[in-house]
C-alpha positions in Angstrom: 82.6 109.4 138.4 85.7 111.5 138.3 86.5 114.7 140.0 89.1 117.2 139.0 90.1 119.9 141.5 92.1 122.8 140.2 94.0 125.4 142.1 96.7 128.1 141.7 95.1 130.7 139.5 95.1 134.4 140.3 96.3 137.8 139.4 99.9 138.4 138.5 101.9 141.1 136.8 103.5 140.6 133.5 106.8 138.7 133.9 105.6 137.0 137.0 104.9 133.3 137.7 102.1 131.1 138.8 101.8 127.3 139.4 98.5 125.5 138.6 97.6 122.2 140.1 94.9 119.7 139.2 94.1 116.6 141.2 92.0 113.8 139.8 90.0 111.4 141.9 87.3 108.8 141.5 86.8 105.6 139.6 90.2 105.8 137.8 92.2 102.7 137.1 95.0 104.5 135.4 95.8 108.0 134.1 96.6 107.9 130.4 97.3 111.6 130.0 96.5 114.9 131.5 96.6 118.4 130.1 95.8 122.1 130.4 93.6 124.2 128.1 92.7 127.8 128.2 90.0 130.1 127.0 90.5 133.8 126.6 87.5 136.1 126.4 85.9 135.9 123.0 88.2 133.1 121.8 87.9 129.4 121.5 89.4 127.0 124.0 93.0 126.0 123.1 95.4 123.4 124.2 98.3 124.8 126.3 100.2 121.7 127.3 99.8 118.0 127.7 101.6 115.1 129.3 101.3 111.3 129.1 101.7 108.9 131.9 105.1 108.0 130.4 106.2 111.6 130.6 105.9 112.7 127.0 105.0 116.3 126.8 103.7 118.8 124.2 103.3 122.5 124.3 101.6 125.2 122.3 104.1 127.3 120.4 103.1 130.4 122.4 104.2 128.9 125.7 107.3 126.9 124.8 110.2 127.9 127.0 108.0 129.6 129.5 105.6 126.9 130.8 106.4 123.4 132.2 103.9 120.6 132.7 104.6 117.7 135.0 102.6 114.8 136.3 102.7 113.0 139.7 101.1 109.6 138.8 101.0 108.5 142.4 99.0 111.6 143.4 97.2 111.8 140.1 98.0 115.4 140.0 99.2 117.5 137.1 101.0 120.8 137.5 101.6 123.7 135.1 104.5 126.0 136.1 104.0 129.3 134.2 106.9 131.7 134.1 107.4 135.0 132.4 103.7 135.4 132.0 102.3 137.8 129.4 99.0 139.6 129.1 98.0 137.3 126.3 98.2 134.4 128.8 95.1 135.7 130.5 92.1 133.4 130.5 90.4 130.5 132.2 92.6 127.5 132.5 90.9 124.1 132.4 92.4 120.8 133.4 91.7 117.7 131.3 92.3 114.0 132.1 92.2 111.0 129.8 91.7 108.1 132.1 91.3 104.3 132.0 88.3 103.5 134.2 87.8 100.5 136.4 84.9 99.4 134.1 87.4 99.2 131.2 86.5 102.3 129.2 88.7 105.3 128.5 87.0 108.6 129.2 87.9 112.3 129.3 86.9 114.7 132.0 87.2 118.5 132.5 87.9 120.6 135.5 85.8 123.6 136.5 88.4 126.1 135.4 90.6 128.5 137.2 91.1 132.2 136.2 94.5 133.5 135.4 94.9 137.2 134.9 98.1 138.8 133.8 98.3 142.6 134.1 100.6 144.5 131.8 
């Protein structure tokens, strides 16, 4: 089993910053990639940012230049630094991990989600 523990969400004014963290633990042999998704009320879950264990990153166009994703492989923790937040960034942010398991399979897991609310 794999556990993902997220933290760092909250309420912030537009223009402010937040830093999300997600720590993975369990029967993981290797982290292949980790990422953040978000779901706004009434909308589908969307990808925000992702990073591979080699440091290759990708971002949604809407967050480029404002958000930065990073990965600490030793701690198996992914971070999302969010600057210049906008009201449209409001939503539940979910952590995702693509991991190589000790039994040899590659599996994906989701965190429980953390609420980010940006007031305008």
